[in-house]
The first five atom37 places (N, CA, C, CB, O) and aatype in JSON, in Angstrom:
{
  "aatype": [20, 20, 20, 20, 20, 20, 20, 20, 20, 20, 20, 20, 20, 20, 20, 20, 20, 20, 20, 20, 20, 20, 20, 20, 20, 20, 20, 20, 20, 20, 20, 20, 20, 20, 20, 20, 20, 20, 20, 20, 20, 20, 20, 20, 20, 20, 20, 20, 20, 20, 20, 20, 20, 20, 20, 20, 20],
  "atom_mask": [
    [1, 1, 1, 1, 1],
    [1, 1, 1, 1, 1],
    [1, 1, 1, 1, 1],
    [1, 1, 1, 1, 1],
    [1, 1, 1, 1, 1],
    [1, 1, 1, 1, 1],
    [1, 1, 1, 1, 1],
    [1, 1, 1, 1, 1],
    [1, 1, 1, 1, 1],
    [1, 1, 1, 1, 1],
    [1, 1, 1, 1, 1],
    [1, 1, 1, 1, 1],
    [1, 1, 1, 1, 1],
    [1, 1, 1, 1, 1],
    [1, 1, 1, 1, 1],
    [1, 1, 1, 1, 1],
    [1, 1, 1, 1, 1],
    [1, 1, 1, 1, 1],
    [1, 1, 1, 1, 1],
    [1, 1, 1, 1, 1],
    [1, 1, 1, 1, 1],
    [1, 1, 1, 1, 1],
    [1, 1, 1, 1, 1],
    [1, 1, 1, 1, 1],
    [1, 1, 1, 1, 1],
    [1, 1, 1, 1, 1],
    [1, 1, 1, 1, 1],
    [1, 1, 1, 1, 1],
    [1, 1, 1, 1, 1],
    [1, 1, 1, 1, 1],
    [1, 1, 1, 1, 1],
    [1, 1, 1, 1, 1],
    [1, 1, 1, 1, 1],
    [1, 1, 1, 1, 1],
    [1, 1, 1, 1, 1],
    [1, 1, 1, 1, 1],
    [1, 1, 1, 1, 1],
    [1, 1, 1, 1, 1],
    [1, 1, 1, 1, 1],
    [1, 1, 1, 1, 1],
    [1, 1, 1, 1, 1],
    [1, 1, 1, 1, 1],
    [1, 1, 1, 1, 1],
    [1, 1, 1, 1, 1],
    [1, 1, 1, 1, 1],
    [1, 1, 1, 1, 1],
    [1, 1, 1, 1, 1],
    [1, 1, 1, 1, 1],
    [1, 1, 1, 1, 1],
    [1, 1, 1, 1, 1],
    [1, 1, 1, 1, 1],
    [1, 1, 1, 1, 1],
    [1, 1, 1, 1, 1],
    [1, 1, 1, 1, 1],
    [1, 1, 1, 1, 1],
    [1, 1, 1, 1, 1],
    [1, 1, 1, 1, 1]
  ],
  "atom_positions": [
    [[0.85, -1.18, -0.08], [0.06, -0.03, 0.0], [0.88, 1.27, 0.04], [-0.79, -0.14, 1.19], [0.45, 2.3, -0.47]],
    [[2.05, 1.19, 0.64], [2.91, 2.4, 0.68], [3.4, 2.76, -0.56], [4.01, 2.27, 1.54], [3.54, 3.95, -0.83]],
    [[3.73, 1.77, -1.45], [4.21, 1.92, -2.81], [3.33, 2.65, -3.73], [4.46, 0.65, -3.38], [3.76, 3.34, -4.65]],
    [[1.9, 2.46, -3.43], [0.91, 3.3, -4.08], [0.91, 4.79, -3.6], [-0.44, 2.69, -3.87], [0.66, 5.74, -4.33]],
    [[1.17, 4.85, -2.42], [0.98, 6.16, -1.89], [2.36, 7.16, -2.16], [0.64, 5.97, -0.26], [2.35, 8.39, -2.2]],
    [[3.33, 6.43, -2.3], [4.63, 7.21, -2.48], [4.73, 8.16, -3.71], [5.79, 6.21, -2.59], [5.24, 9.28, -3.57]],
    [[4.25, 7.74, -4.92], [4.29, 8.63, -6.03], [3.35, 9.89, -5.67], [3.83, 7.85, -7.36], [3.73, 11.04, -5.91]],
    [[2.26, 9.65, -5.17], [1.22, 10.83, -4.73], [2.06, 11.7, -3.7], [-0.31, 10.18, -3.94], [2.03, 12.92, -3.74]],
    [[2.8, 11.0, -2.78], [3.53, 11.96, -1.73], [4.58, 12.79, -2.57], [4.36, 11.04, -0.45], [4.66, 13.99, -2.29]],
    [[5.31, 12.36, -3.46], [6.09, 13.14, -4.21], [5.5, 14.3, -5.08], [6.75, 12.31, -4.96], [6.05, 15.38, -5.28]],
    [[4.35, 13.91, -5.55], [3.51, 15.01, -6.26], [3.08, 16.03, -5.36], [2.26, 14.45, -6.92], [2.99, 17.2, -5.74]],
    [[2.79, 15.66, -4.12], [2.15, 16.75, -3.16], [3.27, 17.86, -2.87], [1.61, 16.04, -1.65], [2.95, 19.04, -2.74]],
    [[4.58, 17.44, -2.77], [5.54, 18.43, -2.38], [5.51, 19.72, -3.28], [6.92, 17.8, -2.4], [5.36, 20.84, -2.8]],
    [[5.66, 19.49, -4.55], [5.66, 20.85, -5.46], [4.33, 21.56, -5.37], [5.93, 20.55, -7.08], [4.29, 22.79, -5.41]],
    [[3.14, 20.77, -5.24], [1.84, 21.41, -5.15], [1.7, 22.33, -3.87], [0.75, 20.33, -5.14], [0.92, 23.27, -3.86]],
    [[2.46, 22.02, -2.84], [2.48, 22.8, -1.77], [3.2, 24.15, -1.85], [2.98, 22.07, -0.81], [2.87, 25.13, -1.18]],
    [[4.24, 24.1, -2.75], [4.97, 25.16, -3.18], [4.2, 26.28, -4.03], [6.05, 24.59, -3.93], [4.39, 27.49, -3.9]],
    [[3.33, 25.71, -4.88], [2.62, 26.55, -5.72], [1.2, 26.63, -5.2], [2.69, 26.08, -7.13], [0.25, 26.73, -5.96]],
    [[1.09, 26.59, -3.95], [-0.36, 26.58, -3.22], [-0.87, 28.04, -3.16], [-0.3, 25.95, -1.59], [-2.03, 28.18, -2.79]],
    [[-0.18, 29.1, -3.46], [-0.77, 30.39, -3.42], [-2.06, 30.7, -4.21], [0.21, 31.26, -3.83], [-2.95, 31.42, -3.76]],
    [[-2.09, 30.12, -5.39], [-3.31, 30.25, -6.23], [-4.32, 29.07, -6.15], [-2.89, 30.41, -7.67], [-5.26, 29.01, -6.94]],
    [[-4.13, 28.18, -5.25], [-5.01, 26.99, -5.11], [-5.77, 27.13, -3.89], [-4.23, 25.68, -5.08], [-5.19, 27.64, -2.93]],
    [[-6.93, 26.78, -3.78], [-7.8, 26.93, -2.54], [-7.38, 26.15, -1.33], [-9.2, 26.53, -2.85], [-6.7, 25.14, -1.55]],
    [[-7.66, 26.44, -0.13], [-7.09, 25.99, 1.0], [-7.6, 24.63, 1.36], [-7.29, 26.92, 2.04], [-7.01, 23.97, 2.22]],
    [[-8.67, 24.16, 0.76], [-9.22, 22.79, 1.09], [-8.17, 21.9, 0.32], [-10.9, 22.55, 0.57], [-7.73, 20.91, 0.9]],
    [[-7.77, 22.17, -0.85], [-6.83, 21.36, -1.61], [-5.5, 21.27, -0.84], [-6.61, 21.97, -3.02], [-4.99, 20.15, -0.76]],
    [[-4.9, 22.32, -0.28], [-3.76, 22.22, 0.48], [-3.85, 21.31, 1.76], [-3.39, 23.56, 0.84], [-2.97, 20.54, 2.15]],
    [[-5.16, 21.55, 2.38], [-5.35, 20.78, 3.65], [-5.44, 19.19, 3.22], [-6.76, 21.32, 4.47], [-5.03, 18.32, 3.98]],
    [[-5.93, 18.93, 2.13], [-6.14, 17.67, 1.66], [-4.68, 16.99, 1.36], [-7.08, 17.75, 0.39], [-4.42, 15.82, 1.65]],
    [[-3.89, 17.76, 0.82], [-2.37, 17.27, 0.53], [-1.62, 17.08, 1.81], [-1.53, 18.36, -0.36], [-0.89, 16.1, 2.0]],
    [[-1.83, 18.07, 2.71], [-1.16, 17.87, 4.09], [-1.55, 16.77, 4.82], [-1.35, 18.95, 4.94], [-0.75, 16.12, 5.48]],
    [[-2.95, 16.49, 4.75], [-3.44, 15.19, 5.33], [-2.99, 13.94, 4.79], [-4.81, 15.13, 5.26], [-2.77, 12.97, 5.51]],
    [[-2.81, 13.91, 3.34], [-2.33, 12.78, 2.57], [-0.84, 12.55, 2.92], [-2.52, 13.01, 1.04], [-0.42, 11.4, 3.03]],
    [[-0.03, 13.63, 3.11], [1.27, 13.39, 3.45], [1.53, 12.84, 4.83], [1.94, 14.55, 3.3], [2.47, 12.06, 5.04]],
    [[0.62, 13.28, 5.85], [0.65, 12.75, 7.28], [0.23, 11.4, 7.13], [-0.28, 13.51, 8.32], [0.86, 10.54, 7.74]],
    [[-0.74, 11.06, 6.41], [-1.26, 9.6, 6.29], [-0.2, 8.62, 5.73], [-2.55, 9.54, 5.33], [-0.01, 7.48, 6.15]],
    [[0.48, 9.22, 4.71], [1.61, 8.28, 3.98], [2.84, 8.1, 5.03], [2.22, 9.06, 2.45], [3.47, 7.05, 5.1]],
    [[3.11, 9.16, 5.77], [4.25, 8.92, 6.69], [3.74, 8.16, 7.94], [4.94, 10.3, 7.13], [4.55, 7.45, 8.54]],
    [[2.67, 8.24, 8.29], [2.08, 7.23, 9.31], [2.01, 5.8, 8.84], [0.66, 7.64, 9.69], [2.32, 4.88, 9.6]],
    [[1.63, 5.58, 7.64], [1.6, 4.17, 7.08], [3.15, 3.7, 7.01], [0.84, 4.12, 5.52], [3.45, 2.54, 7.32]],
    [[4.0, 4.54, 6.63], [5.41, 4.15, 6.68], [5.89, 3.71, 7.95], [6.23, 5.18, 6.27], [6.59, 2.71, 8.07]],
    [[5.48, 4.51, 9.03], [5.9, 4.29, 10.43], [5.34, 2.88, 10.84], [5.34, 5.48, 11.43], [6.05, 2.07, 11.43]],
    [[4.09, 2.64, 10.51], [3.43, 1.24, 10.84], [4.35, 0.17, 10.09], [1.75, 1.14, 10.26], [4.74, -0.8, 10.74]],
    [[4.67, 0.29, 8.91], [5.44, -0.67, 7.98], [6.76, -0.96, 8.79], [5.78, 0.01, 6.4], [7.05, -2.13, 9.06]],
    [[7.55, 0.05, 9.18], [8.78, -0.06, 9.97], [8.52, -0.85, 11.23], [9.35, 1.33, 10.33], [9.23, -1.8, 11.56]],
    [[7.49, -0.43, 11.9], [7.15, -1.17, 13.28], [6.95, -2.71, 12.94], [5.69, -0.52, 14.04], [7.57, -3.55, 13.6]],
    [[6.12, -3.08, 11.99], [5.96, -4.36, 11.64], [7.24, -5.16, 11.27], [5.05, -4.37, 10.62], [7.46, -6.29, 11.69]],
    [[7.96, -4.54, 10.54], [9.27, -5.25, 10.17], [10.12, -5.48, 11.36], [10.11, -4.41, 9.13], [10.73, -6.54, 11.53]],
    [[10.16, -4.4, 12.26], [10.99, -4.48, 13.35], [10.58, -5.58, 14.31], [11.02, -3.21, 13.99], [11.43, -6.3, 14.83]],
    [[9.2, -5.74, 14.56], [8.64, -6.82, 15.25], [9.0, -8.24, 14.74], [7.24, -6.64, 15.24], [9.3, -9.19, 15.46]],
    [[8.91, -8.25, 13.29], [9.17, -9.51, 12.5], [10.67, -9.92, 12.84], [8.94, -9.25, 10.83], [10.96, -11.06, 13.21]],
    [[11.52, -9.0, 12.7], [12.95, -9.19, 12.88], [13.35, -9.52, 14.3], [13.68, -7.97, 12.45], [14.37, -10.16, 14.55]],
    [[12.5, -9.06, 15.24], [12.91, -9.23, 16.65], [12.52, -10.64, 16.97], [12.23, -8.17, 17.64], [13.18, -11.23, 17.82]],
    [[11.55, -11.23, 16.39], [11.08, -12.57, 16.61], [12.02, -13.65, 16.17], [9.82, -12.73, 15.93], [12.19, -14.7, 16.78]],
    [[12.69, -13.24, 14.9], [13.64, -14.29, 14.35], [14.98, -14.21, 15.17], [13.93, -14.04, 12.72], [15.69, -15.21, 15.22]],
    [[15.3, -13.19, 15.75], [16.55, -13.04, 16.52], [16.2, -13.35, 17.96], [17.19, -11.58, 16.38], [15.29, -12.7, 18.49]],
    [[16.89, -14.36, 18.68], [16.53, -14.75, 20.09], [17.1, -13.76, 21.01], [17.06, -16.16, 20.47], [16.93, -13.87, 22.22]]
  ]
}
């Protein structure tokens, strides 16, 4: 799922720079999307950490 979010995350960064002439709901949506994608990445790291911890005694 993170692989699907990642290209959108990269597209959101330039959008925030050109956000002067775009309405604020659009900016808020992209900010929320960036937070969501970073949150899912954090969960992915935690799951991998738990899986590695089980393998190592």
